[in-house]
PQR file of N, CA, C, O and H, with PARSE charges and radii, in Angstrom:
ATOM      1  N   MET A   1      13.222 -50.394 -28.958 -0.4000 1.5000
ATOM      2  CA  MET A   1      14.107 -51.272 -28.221 -0.0000 2.0000
ATOM      3  C   MET A   1      13.992 -50.966 -26.731  0.5500 1.7000
ATOM      4  O   MET A   1      13.914 -49.806 -26.327 -0.5500 1.4000
ATOM      5  N   ALA A   2      13.984 -52.010 -25.932 -0.4000 1.5000
ATOM      6  CA  ALA A   2      13.804 -51.836 -24.493 -0.0000 2.0000
ATOM      7  C   ALA A   2      15.068 -51.289 -23.846  0.5500 1.7000
ATOM      8  O   ALA A   2      16.182 -51.623 -24.248 -0.5500 1.4000
ATOM      9  H   ALA A   2      14.048 -52.952 -26.260  0.4000 1.0000
ATOM     10  N   LEU A   3      14.879 -50.447 -22.845 -0.4000 1.5000
ATOM     11  CA  LEU A   3      15.986 -49.894 -22.087 -0.0000 2.0000
ATOM     12  C   LEU A   3      15.898 -50.414 -20.659  0.5500 1.7000
ATOM     13  O   LEU A   3      14.804 -50.667 -20.156 -0.5500 1.4000
ATOM     14  H   LEU A   3      13.974 -50.175 -22.519  0.4000 1.0000
ATOM     15  N   PRO A   4      17.049 -50.575 -20.000 -0.5600 1.5000
ATOM     16  CA  PRO A   4      16.996 -51.026 -18.608  0.2800 2.0000
ATOM     17  C   PRO A   4      16.391 -49.956 -17.709  0.5500 1.7000
ATOM     18  O   PRO A   4      16.698 -48.770 -17.835 -0.5500 1.4000
ATOM     19  N   LYS A   5      15.530 -50.396 -16.803 -0.4000 1.5000
ATOM     20  CA  LYS A   5      14.881 -49.453 -15.907 -0.0000 2.0000
ATOM     21  C   LYS A   5      15.775 -49.116 -14.716  0.5500 1.7000
ATOM     22  O   LYS A   5      15.689 -48.015 -14.172 -0.5500 1.4000
ATOM     23  H   LYS A   5      15.280 -51.359 -16.700  0.4000 1.0000
ATOM     24  N   TYR A   6      16.634 -50.056 -14.302 -0.4000 1.5000
ATOM     25  CA  TYR A   6      17.491 -49.850 -13.149 -0.0000 2.0000
ATOM     26  C   TYR A   6      18.934 -50.152 -13.521  0.5500 1.7000
ATOM     27  O   TYR A   6      19.213 -50.864 -14.486 -0.5500 1.4000
ATOM     28  H   TYR A   6      16.703 -50.950 -14.744  0.4000 1.0000
ATOM     29  N   LYS A   7      19.847 -49.589 -12.726 -0.4000 1.5000
ATOM     30  CA  LYS A   7      21.263 -49.850 -12.915 -0.0000 2.0000
ATOM     31  C   LYS A   7      21.579 -51.287 -12.515  0.5500 1.7000
ATOM     32  O   LYS A   7      21.091 -51.773 -11.494 -0.5500 1.4000
ATOM     33  H   LYS A   7      19.620 -49.011 -11.942  0.4000 1.0000
ATOM     34  N   THR A   8      22.389 -51.962 -13.311 -0.4000 1.5000
ATOM     35  CA  THR A   8      22.812 -53.325 -12.979 -0.0000 2.0000
ATOM     36  C   THR A   8      23.819 -53.267 -11.836  0.5500 1.7000
ATOM     37  O   THR A   8      24.804 -52.532 -11.905 -0.5500 1.4000
ATOM     38  H   THR A   8      22.785 -51.567 -14.140  0.4000 1.0000
ATOM     39  N   SER A   9      23.570 -54.038 -10.794 -0.4000 1.5000
ATOM     40  CA  SER A   9      24.434 -54.005  -9.618 -0.0000 2.0000
ATOM     41  C   SER A   9      25.797 -54.612  -9.931  0.5500 1.7000
ATOM     42  O   SER A   9      25.967 -55.334 -10.914 -0.5500 1.4000
ATOM     43  H   SER A   9      22.770 -54.635 -10.738  0.4000 1.0000
ATOM     44  N   ARG A  10      26.752 -54.304  -9.077 -0.4000 1.5000
ATOM     45  CA  ARG A  10      28.097 -54.858  -9.263 -0.0000 2.0000
ATOM     46  C   ARG A  10      28.105 -56.372  -9.079  0.5500 1.7000
ATOM     47  O   ARG A  10      28.848 -57.078  -9.760 -0.5500 1.4000
ATOM     48  H   ARG A  10      26.614 -53.718  -8.278  0.4000 1.0000
ATOM     49  N   ALA A  11      27.287 -56.868  -8.168 -0.4000 1.5000
ATOM     50  CA  ALA A  11      27.228 -58.314  -7.942 -0.0000 2.0000
ATOM     51  C   ALA A  11      26.713 -59.036  -9.191  0.5500 1.7000
ATOM     52  O   ALA A  11      27.244 -60.078  -9.575 -0.5500 1.4000
ATOM     53  H   ALA A  11      26.683 -56.295  -7.614  0.4000 1.0000
ATOM     54  N   ASN A  12      25.685 -58.480  -9.815 -0.4000 1.5000
ATOM     55  CA  ASN A  12      25.180 -59.108 -11.032 -0.0000 2.0000
ATOM     56  C   ASN A  12      26.188 -59.004 -12.171  0.5500 1.7000
ATOM     57  O   ASN A  12      26.345 -59.945 -12.948 -0.5500 1.4000
ATOM     58  H   ASN A  12      25.253 -57.633  -9.503  0.4000 1.0000
ATOM     59  N   THR A  13      26.866 -57.875 -12.273 -0.4000 1.5000
ATOM     60  CA  THR A  13      27.865 -57.702 -13.322 -0.0000 2.0000
ATOM     61  C   THR A  13      29.021 -58.667 -13.128  0.5500 1.7000
ATOM     62  O   THR A  13      29.461 -59.309 -14.082 -0.5500 1.4000
ATOM     63  H   THR A  13      26.739 -57.110 -11.642  0.4000 1.0000
ATOM     64  N   HIS A  14      29.519 -58.775 -11.898 -0.4000 1.5000
ATOM     65  CA  HIS A  14      30.647 -59.658 -11.628 -0.0000 2.0000
ATOM     66  C   HIS A  14      30.263 -61.121 -11.781  0.5500 1.7000
ATOM     67  O   HIS A  14      31.073 -61.919 -12.254 -0.5500 1.4000
ATOM     68  H   HIS A  14      29.162 -58.254 -11.123  0.4000 1.0000
ATOM     69  N   SER A  15      29.054 -61.491 -11.393 -0.4000 1.5000
ATOM     70  CA  SER A  15      28.649 -62.884 -11.554 -0.0000 2.0000
ATOM     71  C   SER A  15      28.455 -63.235 -13.030  0.5500 1.7000
ATOM     72  O   SER A  15      28.678 -64.380 -13.424 -0.5500 1.4000
ATOM     73  H   SER A  15      28.396 -60.843 -11.009  0.4000 1.0000
ATOM     74  N   ARG A  16      28.050 -62.282 -13.834 -0.4000 1.5000
ATOM     75  CA  ARG A  16      27.909 -62.531 -15.266 -0.0000 2.0000
ATOM     76  C   ARG A  16      29.289 -62.671 -15.916  0.5500 1.7000
ATOM     77  O   ARG A  16      29.480 -63.501 -16.804 -0.5500 1.4000
ATOM     78  H   ARG A  16      27.869 -61.352 -13.513  0.4000 1.0000
ATOM     79  N   ARG A  17      30.234 -61.868 -15.475 -0.4000 1.5000
ATOM     80  CA  ARG A  17      31.574 -61.899 -16.054 -0.0000 2.0000
ATOM     81  C   ARG A  17      32.479 -62.934 -15.400  0.5500 1.7000
ATOM     82  O   ARG A  17      33.653 -63.032 -15.759 -0.5500 1.4000
ATOM     83  H   ARG A  17      30.079 -61.193 -14.753  0.4000 1.0000
ATOM     84  N   ALA A  18      31.966 -63.706 -14.451 -0.4000 1.5000
ATOM     85  CA  ALA A  18      32.792 -64.688 -13.754 -0.0000 2.0000
ATOM     86  C   ALA A  18      33.225 -65.817 -14.672  0.5500 1.7000
ATOM     87  O   ALA A  18      34.198 -66.512 -14.377 -0.5500 1.4000
ATOM     88  H   ALA A  18      31.012 -63.627 -14.160  0.4000 1.0000
ATOM     89  N   ASN A  19      32.524 -66.013 -15.777 -0.4000 1.5000
ATOM     90  CA  ASN A  19      32.868 -67.096 -16.685 -0.0000 2.0000
ATOM     91  C   ASN A  19      33.786 -66.656 -17.814  0.5500 1.7000
ATOM     92  O   ASN A  19      34.075 -67.454 -18.705 -0.5500 1.4000
ATOM     93  H   ASN A  19      31.733 -65.449 -16.017  0.4000 1.0000
ATOM     94  N   TRP A  20      34.252 -65.422 -17.805 -0.4000 1.5000
ATOM     95  CA  TRP A  20      35.175 -64.938 -18.837 -0.0000 2.0000
ATOM     96  C   TRP A  20      36.594 -65.256 -18.417  0.5500 1.7000
ATOM     97  O   TRP A  20      37.350 -64.353 -18.059 -0.5500 1.4000
ATOM     98  H   TRP A  20      34.017 -64.773 -17.081  0.4000 1.0000
ATOM     99  N   LYS A  21      36.964 -66.514 -18.452 -0.4000 1.5000
ATOM    100  CA  LYS A  21      38.287 -66.924 -18.009 -0.0000 2.0000
ATOM    101  C   LYS A  21      39.136 -67.301 -19.217  0.5500 1.7000
ATOM    102  O   LYS A  21      38.644 -67.888 -20.181 -0.5500 1.4000
ATOM    103  H   LYS A  21      36.350 -67.248 -18.743  0.4000 1.0000
ATOM    104  N   ALA A  22      40.389 -66.963 -19.150 -0.4000 1.5000
ATOM    105  CA  ALA A  22      41.321 -67.375 -20.192 -0.0000 2.0000
ATOM    106  C   ALA A  22      41.798 -68.792 -19.879  0.5500 1.7000
ATOM    107  O   ALA A  22      42.020 -69.138 -18.719 -0.5500 1.4000
ATOM    108  H   ALA A  22      40.788 -66.487 -18.367  0.4000 1.0000
ATOM    109  N   THR A  23      41.950 -69.597 -20.909 -0.4000 1.5000
ATOM    110  CA  THR A  23      42.443 -70.961 -20.713 -0.0000 2.0000
ATOM    111  C   THR A  23      43.908 -71.029 -21.127  0.5500 1.7000
ATOM    112  O   THR A  23      44.337 -70.341 -22.053 -0.5500 1.4000
ATOM    113  H   THR A  23      41.770 -69.316 -21.851  0.4000 1.0000
ATOM    114  N   ALA A  24      44.650 -71.850 -20.442 -0.4000 1.5000
ATOM    115  CA  ALA A  24      46.063 -72.032 -20.762 -0.0000 2.0000
ATOM    116  C   ALA A  24      46.205 -72.760 -22.089  0.5500 1.7000
ATOM    117  O   ALA A  24      45.387 -73.613 -22.433 -0.5500 1.4000
ATOM    118  H   ALA A  24      44.302 -72.409 -19.690  0.4000 1.0000
ATOM    119  N   ALA A  25      47.248 -72.417 -22.828 -0.4000 1.5000
ATOM    120  CA  ALA A  25      47.483 -73.048 -24.122 -0.0000 2.0000
ATOM    121  C   ALA A  25      47.884 -74.505 -23.910  0.5500 1.7000
ATOM    122  O   ALA A  25      48.700 -74.809 -23.041 -0.5500 1.4000
ATOM    123  H   ALA A  25      47.912 -71.724 -22.549  0.4000 1.0000
ATOM    124  N   ALA A  26      47.312 -75.395 -24.702 -0.4000 1.5000
ATOM    125  CA  ALA A  26      47.639 -76.815 -24.604 -0.0000 2.0000
ATOM    126  C   ALA A  26      49.017 -77.054 -25.204  0.5500 1.7000
ATOM    127  O   ALA A  26      49.333 -76.522 -26.269 -0.5500 1.4000
ATOM    128  H   ALA A  26      46.649 -75.147 -25.409  0.4000 1.0000
ATOM    129  N   THR A  27      49.827 -77.840 -24.538 -0.4000 1.5000
ATOM    130  CA  THR A  27      51.155 -78.159 -25.036 -0.0000 2.0000
ATOM    131  C   THR A  27      51.289 -79.664 -25.194  0.5500 1.7000
ATOM    132  O   THR A  27      50.616 -80.443 -24.520 -0.5500 1.4000
ATOM    133  H   THR A  27      49.571 -78.272 -23.673  0.4000 1.0000
ATOM    134  N   VAL A  28      52.165 -80.048 -26.091 -0.4000 1.5000
ATOM    135  CA  VAL A  28      52.514 -81.453 -26.294 -0.0000 2.0000
ATOM    136  C   VAL A  28      54.018 -81.576 -26.124  0.5500 1.7000
ATOM    137  O   VAL A  28      54.748 -80.592 -26.251 -0.5500 1.4000
ATOM    138  H   VAL A  28      52.712 -79.415 -26.639  0.4000 1.0000
ATOM    139  N   ASN A  29      54.479 -82.785 -25.838 -0.4000 1.5000
ATOM    140  CA  ASN A  29      55.906 -83.006 -25.697 -0.0000 2.0000
ATOM    141  C   ASN A  29      56.525 -83.242 -27.068  0.5500 1.7000
ATOM    142  O   ASN A  29      55.990 -83.990 -27.886 -0.5500 1.4000
ATOM    143  H   ASN A  29      53.886 -83.584 -25.735  0.4000 1.0000
ATOM    144  N   CYS A  30      57.651 -82.596 -27.304 -0.4000 1.5000
ATOM    145  CA  CYS A  30      58.367 -82.752 -28.566 -0.0000 2.0000
ATOM    146  C   CYS A  30      58.917 -84.172 -28.642  0.5500 1.7000
ATOM    147  O   CYS A  30      59.566 -84.621 -27.698 -0.5500 1.4000
ATOM    148  H   CYS A  30      58.085 -81.988 -26.640  0.4000 1.0000
ATOM    149  N   PRO A  31      58.676 -84.896 -29.744 -0.5600 1.5000
ATOM    150  CA  PRO A  31      59.216 -86.258 -29.844  0.2800 2.0000
ATOM    151  C   PRO A  31      60.725 -86.280 -29.993  0.5500 1.7000
ATOM    152  O   PRO A  31      61.348 -87.312 -29.739 -0.5500 1.4000
ATOM    153  N   ASN A  32      61.330 -85.177 -30.396 -0.4000 1.5000
ATOM    154  CA  ASN A  32      62.779 -85.144 -30.600 -0.0000 2.0000
ATOM    155  C   ASN A  32      63.527 -84.876 -29.299  0.5500 1.7000
ATOM    156  O   ASN A  32      64.463 -85.599 -28.957 -0.5500 1.4000
ATOM    157  H   ASN A  32      60.824 -84.339 -30.602  0.4000 1.0000
ATOM    158  N   CYS A  33      63.114 -83.835 -28.574 -0.4000 1.5000
ATOM    159  CA  CYS A  33      63.857 -83.469 -27.362 -0.0000 2.0000
ATOM    160  C   CYS A  33      63.045 -83.623 -26.089  0.5500 1.7000
ATOM    161  O   CYS A  33      63.624 -83.620 -25.003 -0.5500 1.4000
ATOM    162  H   CYS A  33      62.354 -83.248 -28.852  0.4000 1.0000
ATOM    163  N   GLY A  34      61.722 -83.758 -26.178 -0.4000 1.5000
ATOM    164  CA  GLY A  34      60.895 -83.975 -25.000 -0.0000 2.0000
ATOM    165  C   GLY A  34      60.443 -82.719 -24.295  0.5500 1.7000
ATOM    166  O   GLY A  34      59.744 -82.810 -23.285 -0.5500 1.4000
ATOM    167  H   GLY A  34      61.252 -83.760 -27.061  0.4000 1.0000
ATOM    168  N   SER A  35      60.813 -81.551 -24.784 -0.4000 1.5000
ATOM    169  CA  SER A  35      60.388 -80.323 -24.125 -0.0000 2.0000
ATOM    170  C   SER A  35      58.977 -79.963 -24.572  0.5500 1.7000
ATOM    171  O   SER A  35      58.564 -80.364 -25.660 -0.5500 1.4000
ATOM    172  H   SER A  35      61.380 -81.477 -25.604  0.4000 1.0000
ATOM    173  N   PRO A  36      58.223 -79.213 -23.759 -0.5600 1.5000
ATOM    174  CA  PRO A  36      56.862 -78.847 -24.151  0.2800 2.0000
ATOM    175  C   PRO A  36      56.873 -77.859 -25.316  0.5500 1.7000
ATOM    176  O   PRO A  36      57.697 -76.947 -25.368 -0.5500 1.4000
ATOM    177  N   ALA A  37      55.940 -78.060 -26.250 -0.4000 1.5000
ATOM    178  CA  ALA A  37      55.820 -77.190 -27.414 -0.0000 2.0000
ATOM    179  C   ALA A  37      54.346 -77.084 -27.772  0.5500 1.7000
ATOM    180  O   ALA A  37      53.543 -77.940 -27.400 -0.5500 1.4000
ATOM    181  H   ALA A  37      55.270 -78.802 -26.208  0.4000 1.0000
ATOM    182  N   LEU A  38      54.000 -76.035 -28.491 -0.4000 1.5000
ATOM    183  CA  LEU A  38      52.630 -75.879 -28.955 -0.0000 2.0000
ATOM    184  C   LEU A  38      52.351 -76.895 -30.064  0.5500 1.7000
ATOM    185  O   LEU A  38      53.241 -77.197 -30.859 -0.5500 1.4000
ATOM    186  H   LEU A  38      54.652 -75.340 -28.793  0.4000 1.0000
ATOM    187  N   PRO A  39      51.124 -77.428 -30.126 -0.5600 1.5000
ATOM    188  CA  PRO A  39      50.823 -78.383 -31.184  0.2800 2.0000
ATOM    189  C   PRO A  39      50.823 -77.704 -32.552  0.5500 1.7000
ATOM    190  O   PRO A  39      50.436 -76.542 -32.675 -0.5500 1.4000
ATOM    191  N   HIS A  40      51.249 -78.423 -33.560 -0.4000 1.5000
ATOM    192  CA  HIS A  40      51.308 -77.966 -34.956 -0.0000 2.0000
ATOM    193  C   HIS A  40      52.263 -76.798 -35.138  0.5500 1.7000
ATOM    194  O   HIS A  40      52.091 -76.000 -36.058 -0.5500 1.4000
ATOM    195  H   HIS A  40      51.563 -79.367 -33.461  0.4000 1.0000
ATOM    196  N   MET A  41      53.272 -76.684 -34.272 -0.4000 1.5000
ATOM    197  CA  MET A  41      54.267 -75.627 -34.379 -0.0000 2.0000
ATOM    198  C   MET A  41      55.642 -76.251 -34.179  0.5500 1.7000
ATOM    199  O   MET A  41      55.765 -77.312 -33.568 -0.5500 1.4000
ATOM    200  H   MET A  41      53.411 -77.333 -33.524  0.4000 1.0000
ATOM    201  N   ALA A  42      56.665 -75.597 -34.692 -0.4000 1.5000
ATOM    202  CA  ALA A  42      58.033 -76.068 -34.491 -0.0000 2.0000
ATOM    203  C   ALA A  42      58.402 -75.916 -33.016  0.5500 1.7000
ATOM    204  O   ALA A  42      57.966 -74.980 -32.347 -0.5500 1.4000
ATOM    205  H   ALA A  42      56.566 -74.735 -35.189  0.4000 1.0000
ATOM    206  N   CYS A  43      59.203 -76.843 -32.529 -0.4000 1.5000
ATOM    207  CA  CYS A  43      59.628 -76.834 -31.124 -0.0000 2.0000
ATOM    208  C   CYS A  43      60.535 -75.627 -30.884  0.5500 1.7000
ATOM    209  O   CYS A  43      61.456 -75.402 -31.669 -0.5500 1.4000
ATOM    210  H   CYS A  43      59.557 -77.604 -33.073  0.4000 1.0000
ATOM    211  N   PRO A  44      60.307 -74.843 -29.824 -0.5600 1.5000
ATOM    212  CA  PRO A  44      61.157 -73.674 -29.594  0.2800 2.0000
ATOM    213  C   PRO A  44      62.570 -74.031 -29.131  0.5500 1.7000
ATOM    214  O   PRO A  44      63.477 -73.210 -29.264 -0.5500 1.4000
ATOM    215  N   SER A  45      62.780 -75.239 -28.589 -0.4000 1.5000
ATOM    216  CA  SER A  45      64.108 -75.565 -28.092 -0.0000 2.0000
ATOM    217  C   SER A  45      64.971 -76.273 -29.127  0.5500 1.7000
ATOM    218  O   SER A  45      66.187 -76.080 -29.138 -0.5500 1.4000
ATOM    219  H   SER A  45      62.043 -75.906 -28.481  0.4000 1.0000
ATOM    220  N   CYS A  46      64.375 -77.094 -30.005 -0.4000 1.5000
ATOM    221  CA  CYS A  46      65.203 -77.795 -30.997 -0.0000 2.0000
ATOM    222  C   CYS A  46      64.861 -77.413 -32.437  0.5500 1.7000
ATOM    223  O   CYS A  46      65.656 -77.683 -33.336 -0.5500 1.4000
ATOM    224  H   CYS A  46      63.388 -77.251 -29.997  0.4000 1.0000
ATOM    225  N   GLY A  47      63.707 -76.795 -32.684 -0.4000 1.5000
ATOM    226  CA  GLY A  47      63.359 -76.337 -34.014 -0.0000 2.0000
ATOM    227  C   GLY A  47      62.798 -77.412 -34.920  0.5500 1.7000
ATOM    228  O   GLY A  47      62.655 -77.173 -36.120 -0.5500 1.4000
ATOM    229  H   GLY A  47      63.061 -76.576 -31.953  0.4000 1.0000
ATOM    230  N   ASN A  48      62.474 -78.584 -34.400 -0.4000 1.5000
ATOM    231  CA  ASN A  48      61.962 -79.669 -35.233 -0.0000 2.0000
ATOM    232  C   ASN A  48      60.446 -79.700 -35.221  0.5500 1.7000
ATOM    233  O   ASN A  48      59.805 -79.368 -34.224 -0.5500 1.4000
ATOM    234  H   ASN A  48      62.591 -78.778 -33.426  0.4000 1.0000
ATOM    235  N   TYR A  49      59.885 -80.109 -36.361 -0.4000 1.5000
ATOM    236  CA  TYR A  49      58.453 -80.345 -36.471 -0.0000 2.0000
ATOM    237  C   TYR A  49      58.247 -81.441 -37.498  0.5500 1.7000
ATOM    238  O   TYR A  49      58.659 -81.308 -38.650 -0.5500 1.4000
ATOM    239  H   TYR A  49      60.406 -80.379 -37.171  0.4000 1.0000
ATOM    240  N   ARG A  50      57.611 -82.518 -37.081 -0.4000 1.5000
ATOM    241  CA  ARG A  50      57.311 -83.673 -37.922 -0.0000 2.0000
ATOM    242  C   ARG A  50      58.555 -84.216 -38.618  0.5500 1.7000
ATOM    243  O   ARG A  50      58.519 -84.538 -39.805 -0.5500 1.4000
ATOM    244  H   ARG A  50      57.276 -82.626 -36.145  0.4000 1.0000
ATOM    245  N   GLY A  51      59.652 -84.316 -37.874 -0.4000 1.5000
ATOM    246  CA  GLY A  51      60.872 -84.915 -38.393 -0.0000 2.0000
ATOM    247  C   GLY A  51      61.757 -83.995 -39.208  0.5500 1.7000
ATOM    248  O   GLY A  51      62.795 -84.438 -39.700 -0.5500 1.4000
ATOM    249  H   GLY A  51      59.682 -84.054 -36.909  0.4000 1.0000
ATOM    250  N   ARG A  52      61.397 -82.747 -39.370 -0.4000 1.5000
ATOM    251  CA  ARG A  52      62.204 -81.800 -40.140 -0.0000 2.0000
ATOM    252  C   ARG A  52      62.692 -80.692 -39.230  0.5500 1.7000
ATOM    253  O   ARG A  52      62.004 -80.309 -38.283 -0.5500 1.4000
ATOM    254  H   ARG A  52      60.554 -82.387 -38.971  0.4000 1.0000
ATOM    255  N   THR A  53      63.875 -80.178 -39.514 -0.4000 1.5000
ATOM    256  CA  THR A  53      64.405 -79.038 -38.778 -0.0000 2.0000
ATOM    257  C   THR A  53      64.104 -77.785 -39.574  0.5500 1.7000
ATOM    258  O   THR A  53      64.602 -77.616 -40.687 -0.5500 1.4000
ATOM    259  H   THR A  53      64.434 -80.489 -40.283  0.4000 1.0000
ATOM    260  N   TYR A  54      63.296 -76.912 -39.014 -0.4000 1.5000
ATOM    261  CA  TYR A  54      62.879 -75.709 -39.719 -0.0000 2.0000
ATOM    262  C   TYR A  54      63.725 -74.500 -39.382  0.5500 1.7000
ATOM    263  O   TYR A  54      63.836 -73.581 -40.193 -0.5500 1.4000
ATOM    264  H   TYR A  54      62.891 -77.049 -38.110  0.4000 1.0000
ATOM    265  N   ARG A  55      64.318 -74.480 -38.213 -0.4000 1.5000
ATOM    266  CA  ARG A  55      65.202 -73.378 -37.845 -0.0000 2.0000
ATOM    267  C   ARG A  55      66.078 -73.861 -36.703  0.5500 1.7000
ATOM    268  O   ARG A  55      65.774 -74.857 -36.046 -0.5500 1.4000
ATOM    269  H   ARG A  55      64.228 -75.227 -37.554  0.4000 1.0000
ATOM    270  N   SER A  56      67.156 -73.150 -36.477 -0.4000 1.5000
ATOM    271  CA  SER A  56      68.012 -73.522 -35.357 -0.0000 2.0000
ATOM    272  C   SER A  56      67.326 -73.126 -34.058  0.5500 1.7000
ATOM    273  O   SER A  56      66.452 -72.260 -34.046 -0.5500 1.4000
ATOM    274  H   SER A  56      67.403 -72.341 -37.010  0.4000 1.0000
ATOM    275  N   ALA A  57      67.719 -73.752 -32.989 -0.4000 1.5000
ATOM    276  CA  ALA A  57      67.096 -73.503 -31.701 -0.0000 2.0000
ATOM    277  C   ALA A  57      67.418 -72.088 -31.233  0.5500 1.7000
ATOM    278  O   ALA A  57      68.519 -71.584 -31.458 -0.5500 1.4000
ATOM    279  H   ALA A  57      68.429 -74.456 -32.998  0.4000 1.0000
ATOM    280  N   ILE A  58      66.453 -71.458 -30.585 -0.4000 1.5000
ATOM    281  CA  ILE A  58      66.649 -70.118 -30.047 -0.0000 2.0000
ATOM    282  C   ILE A  58      67.308 -70.260 -28.687  0.5500 1.7000
ATOM    283  O   ILE A  58      66.723 -70.848 -27.778 -0.5500 1.4000
ATOM    284  H   ILE A  58      65.559 -71.867 -30.403  0.4000 1.0000
ATOM    285  N   GLN A  59      68.501 -69.737 -28.533 -0.4000 1.5000
ATOM    286  CA  GLN A  59      69.221 -69.792 -27.273 -0.0000 2.0000
ATOM    287  C   GLN A  59      69.254 -68.391 -26.687  0.5500 1.7000
ATOM    288  O   GLN A  59      69.575 -67.440 -27.401 -0.5500 1.4000
ATOM    289  H   GLN A  59      68.976 -69.260 -29.272  0.4000 1.0000
ATOM    290  N   PRO A  60      68.928 -68.234 -25.390 -0.5600 1.5000
ATOM    291  CA  PRO A  60      69.018 -66.913 -24.772  0.2800 2.0000
ATOM    292  C   PRO A  60      70.463 -66.420 -24.772  0.5500 1.7000
ATOM    293  O   PRO A  60      71.396 -67.220 -24.702 -0.5500 1.4000
ATOM    294  N   ALA A  61      70.646 -65.106 -24.850 -0.4000 1.5000
ATOM    295  CA  ALA A  61      71.981 -64.534 -24.938 -0.0000 2.0000
ATOM    296  C   ALA A  61      72.741 -64.642 -23.626  0.5500 1.7000
ATOM    297  O   ALA A  61      73.971 -64.691 -23.634 -0.5500 1.4000
ATOM    298  H   ALA A  61      69.888 -64.456 -24.906  0.4000 1.0000
ATOM    299  N   HIS A  62      72.033 -64.681 -22.491 -0.4000 1.5000
ATOM    300  CA  HIS A  62      72.723 -64.661 -21.216 -0.0000 2.0000
ATOM    301  C   HIS A  62      73.192 -66.050 -20.775  0.5500 1.7000
ATOM    302  O   HIS A  62      73.962 -66.135 -19.818 -0.5500 1.4000
ATOM    303  H   HIS A  62      71.034 -64.642 -22.484  0.4000 1.0000
ATOM    304  N   THR A  63      72.775 -67.131 -21.413 -0.4000 1.5000
ATOM    305  CA  THR A  63      73.274 -68.462 -21.044 -0.0000 2.0000
ATOM    306  C   THR A  63      74.151 -68.987 -22.166  0.5500 1.7000
ATOM    307  O   THR A  63      73.787 -68.920 -23.340 -0.5500 1.4000
ATOM    308  H   THR A  63      72.149 -67.062 -22.190  0.4000 1.0000
ATOM    309  N   LYS A  64      75.292 -69.502 -21.798 -0.4000 1.5000
ATOM    310  CA  LYS A  64      76.218 -70.034 -22.802 -0.0000 2.0000
ATOM    311  C   LYS A  64      76.727 -71.395 -22.402  0.5500 1.7000
ATOM    312  O   LYS A  64      77.519 -71.996 -23.129 -0.5500 1.4000
ATOM    313  H   LYS A  64      75.587 -69.557 -20.844  0.4000 1.0000
TER
END
């Protein structure tokens, strides 16, 4: 197996790794309440998915 003859420079390393970017998660609007939610998942604000309520909405403890 071949071995590198020279050390890879930082510029070459950084330019190779420049395409390792994380992409933001795609969101859709909930048809029930209109808040953004992940596709194929229950809405975090109202708990509905495809017309069914799977759990009650998660409310933060500090807001009432």
